[in-house]
N, C-alpha and C positions, 0 to 999 in steps of 0.2 A: 722179359722174362719168360722162363721154362716152367711148366708147370706138370706134374706128374701127380697119381693118385696111388697109394699103397705101396707097400715093401716090396710085394711081386713085381710092380711095372720098374723097368730098368731108370736108375737116376742117370744126370748125365756124366759123361766121362770125366768126372773132376777128380783130381788128386787128394786136396786137403779143402775143406770147407769150413766157414763160422756160420754157426747155427744158433736160431732163437727157437722158442718152443713156446706154444699157447692158441687158445682157441681163436684169440684175435676177433670175438664177435662186435663188430663197430667200427674196427681201426681208429678208436678214437686216439686223444692226444696222449694217454698214457702207452697206448700200444705203439705210437710213432715215438715216443721217446725211449723203448725197447728197442725199436729197428734202428733207430739212430746211433745208439750205443753198441749195436751189432756191425753196424757198416764201420764206425770209427774203430771197432775190434779188429777188422779184417784188414783196415789200412795201417794199423799198428804192426800187425802180423807180415807186412810186406817185406819181401825177401832183400838181402842186401844187394843195393844197385851193381849193375853189370858193368863192366869197363867201357869207356867211352865208345859209341859207335854201334854198342850192342842194342838188342831189343830191351825196351823198360821191362822193370821187373813186373809181374802181375800179381794181383790184388787176391786173396783167396776169394772165392765165390761166396757171396750171402745167399743163406738159405733158410726160409720162414716154413715152419713147421706146424700145420695147423691140424684141427680134427673136424670131421663131419660123419654121423651128426655131432651135434653136443654132446658132451659125456653123460651129461645128466637122463639124456632121451634112453640111454641103457643103464646106467646106475639108479637113477630115480625117475624112474617114467612117468609118477604121478606129479612129478613137479618140475617139469622142464620149462625152463626159462624161456620167455619170448624172444625171438631172434631179432637182433637190430641191421642184420645185414644178411643178404641170401650169399650162398659161397659164391657165386660168380661176382657180384657186386664187391664181396671182401677182396677178390682175387683183384680185379681191377684197381679198387683202393691200394693195395700194397702196391701193384706195378706203377700206379700213377704218381708213389712218393718220389720216383725218379726227376720229376719236376722240380723237386726241393732239394736234390741231390743225395737222396737216400735210393740209391741204386739196390734192388734185390735182383738176384740172378736167377733164384728158383724157390717155388713154393711146392712143397711136397704136403699134399692132403693124406692124412691117416685116417682110415675107416675105423671110427670107434666101435668096437665090437665087444663081445664079452670074453672073447679071445684076447685080446690087445688088453683089456682091462685086468684081466688077470696075471699079466708078465709081472713077474718080480723086478723092481727096480733095476737090478743089475742087469737082468735080462733086456728090459727096455732100453738102456745104455747100447749094451752090446748090439741089439738086432737094429736099432734105429741110428743112434750116432756114430757108432764105431764101423759096423759091417755096411750098413747102407749110405751114411753121407760122409764118411771116412773125416768125422771132425776134428779140426786144428783147437777149435773153442767152441765153447757153448757160452750165449748169454741169456741169463733168464731174470724174471722180476725176483725179488728178494725172499718172497712167501711162496716161492715155485715149490710144488709136489707133483709126484712122479710114482708111477708104479702099481701093483696090487694096494688096493686099499690107501692110496696116497702114501704110501709108507716111506718113499724116499725124500729127501730134502735136499737143500741147499750144499749143507755138510757132506752128506753120502755123494753128492755128485761130484763134489771136490774130489774126494777119496778115489771115487771110480775115474774121474778124469786122470790122476796121477796113475793109476794102473794102466790105462789105454791111451795115455801120452795126448791128452787135450786140455787145452785151459778151462777154466771157469771163471766168469765174471758175472757179478749180481749188479742188478741196478734197483735204486730205490722207486718205489711209487711214487706217482706224480700226483701232487696234492695243489689245488686252488681255494679260494676262498671258501667254497663251499665243502671241501674235504677231499679225500682222496677221490681220482677220476677213475672209475671204473664202471665195467659195462653194467654192474648190477644197480647202481646208481642212476645210470643214463636210463637204464628200463624204467627205473620208478618216475623218473621226469616225464617221460613220455606216456607213461599210465595216466600221470595227472595230469597231462596236456601242457606240461612247460616248455614246449618245443624250443622255445629261446634258449632255456637253460640247458635243454638237452644239446642243442647246437654249439653252444660254448664249450662244452665238454669233448664234442665229437670234433669239433673243428670245423664243421660244415652242418646245412640242415640234416634233421633226420629224414630218412628216404622210406617209404614203403612201396613195393612191386608188386604188380600183379597183372592178370589179362581182363581185359574189358569185357564184360558180358551184358547180355540183356537183361534190363530189371522190368520195371512196371512200366517205363516209359511216362510216368507221372511230372517227372522233370520236363520233358518235351511240351506235355500239355499245358505247363505252367509258365512257358515259354524260356525255361532254364534247363536246356538238355544236359546231361551230365554224363560222363565216363563212370561206371559201376566197375570198381576193381574187384576179382576174385582173387584174393592172396595167398599164398602157402600157409599150412598149418604152423602154428607158432610164431607168425610175425608179430614183431612188435607195433601194436597201433594206438595212435594218441587216444585220450579220453574224447568221449562224447562232446560234439562242438561244432563249429564253424571256423575254418582256419584259412587264411590268406598263403597261397604257396604257388608252386609251380607243377605242371605236368610235364614229363619228358616223354616223349615217343620213341620207341624202342632204344631203350637206354644203354650205352655202350657197352659193347663186352669185352673190349681190350682198352688199355689205357691209352688216351691222344687220340681216339674216336670222338668226332662232334657230337655232342647234345645240344638240343635247341629247346630249352626251358620256356613254356608257355605259362603265361600269369593264370591263376585259376584260384576259384573259391572253393573250398575243399569242405565237404559235410561229411560228419561220422557220427552214427547214431541209427535209430530205429523211425525215424520220421514220425513223432508222437502226435502230429496234427491229425494224422489219419489212423481212425481205428481200424484195428486188426494188424498192424506192421509189429512185427516181432522181431525180425532178421536185421543183424547190426550191420552197417553199410558202410563205406568209404566210396564216396561220390565227389567227382571233381567237373564243376562248372568252368570252361575254359572261357575266358573272355575272347571275344571276336573271333571265334573258330566254328565252323560247321561241319567239318568233316566227318566220315566214316571212319570211326576208328574200333568197331567191333571187331572182338578176337584177337586185338594187337597187343603185344606186351608193352606194358608202360610203367613210370614209375610216379609219384608225388614225393615231392619234397616241401616241408613244413616250415614255413618261416616265422608266423605268429598266429597265437590264437585272436579271434576276434570277438567271440562271443559263446556261451554254454548253448545246447540245445534247448529249444523252447518249444511248448505246445502252444500253436496259435487258435485262437478263437475262430478263425474265418480263413479260408484260403485266401481271399483278399489282404486280409492281415499279412499273411507268409508271403505273398508276391512284393508286397510291399517293403518287407524287411531283407527277401531277396535280393531285390533291387539296390537297396541299402548297404547289404554284404557287398555285392559285385564292384559299385563306386568305391568302397574303403579299399578294397583288394587294388582297385585302379590306382588309387592316391597311394597305397602304401608301397606298391611293387613298381608303378608306371610314372609315379609324380604327378597325377591326375590325368 
């Protein structure tokens, strides 16, 4: 999958493309349904087969257009939603859809700026879909809005498509027993510590990435050395508590690169047993592991919540519970 950023950077030398547009934060099951429809639309536009013995016809390239930062960071800076995926992880997830037969040929990241936000719908379509991507078709969700103050809707997109010779297809929002699958709903699940429910909507465990930094070394003193993660601003972090999950060292930057998940007990909170603790932390105790991973980029994937954060009456009581947590993680993730 080719990646490029902005309209100033040259797009691949493709004739016509099939495009889908969105933030795609989380690359959840609803996003995958939209990308699936885009891939199928490209196949439907397959040129008429050539004579026998000629090269097979080419399917128009599929391009996903995303935005960075989240549009709210520019339009509503006091209400920026937490981010389910880093931009790199988003790209890896989209590229990895090829394993399920959903091959995306290009990922175009548009820097969301005040200038971009002020483009009229007509100018957005001309600049992005027509001049830059040469779209033969656009596939969007049924509630898609675009352009200055979200003035553009699907009806206008169809009108502009007819003017510029590209088709428009809409895809209904994906729903399950809990309602519409959306990034907003998943963020709420994560915030409430409902990581299993979030995973069901994502189609995989929720992930938090960060750099391992030095803490106060208290875990090591207690016999449970932890990796203390420093995560980017606006990271969607689960509610305070202890979780079973996995730590991944050097998470893959490209689809297909091998990741080795290490079973871990993950603690989120302010360590209320110890007076004076105020900073909220994400710490992972990796089972059967004692290597130095300071300054490494790692990720933690959340499998299930074990318990809420508790203030213990003594350090001995805390250690007893930490042993029980580690044993529970071993049972859940390793079968004992």
